[in-house]
N, C-alpha and C positions, 0 to 999 in steps of 0.2 A: 625395591626401594633401597638405593645406595646411600650410605652415609660417608661424607668426606672425612678423611683422616685429619687429626688435629694438626695445627700449623707447625708445632715443634717436630712432628714426625716427618713432615715434608722437608723441613730444614735439615734434619738429621740425614735424610736420604740424599740431599744435595751434597752435604759434606762427604758422605761415603762415596758418592759418584765422583767427586773431585779426586779422591784418593784411589779410585779403582784403577787397576793396571790396564791402560788402554793407550793407544797412540794419541798424543795431545790434540791434534787437529780434529780427530773424531770425537774426543771428549768435549772439546769446545763447542762443536756443532750440536752435539746431543744436549748439552746443558742450555745452549742458546735456544734451541727449538722448544725445550721444556719451558724456558722463560717466556717464549712467544705464546705457548699454550696457556700459561698462567695469566698472562696479560689479556688474552682473549676471553678468559673466564672472569676477568675483573679482579684478579688477585695481584695488584700492582706491586705490593711490597715483596712478594715472593718472586715476581718477575725481575725486579731490580736486583734481588739477591742472586738470581741465576746469572744475570748479565755481569754482575760484579765478579762472581766466581769465574766465569768464562774469561773475563778480561784479565784476571790474575794469571790464569793458565796461559793465555795468549801472550802476555808479557814475558812470562818465564820461558816459553818455547819460541819466542820471537816470531810469532805468526802475524805478520804485519797486515795482510789482507783481512784476516778474521778480526783483528783488533780494530781495524777501521769500521767494519760492519757493526761491531759491538758498540763502539763509541757513538754511532748514529742512534742506537737504541737506548743506551745507558745515559740516564740523567741523574747524577748523584743528588 
């Protein structure tokens, strides 16, 4: 029997993942897929947070293709 971690823990992990030293495009894709997973499990607020963080990274790194994919998923 698994217990889900609290919401604040997942948000903290997202912030750490954003700061993790990794190539920006890989980081964007990883956070975007995590957002898709949260959306699939019904955690829309966390999914939107993932998409927002990915969009910030995409704008900073000028990843136009990934930014367009994120804009399709992200509804502020």
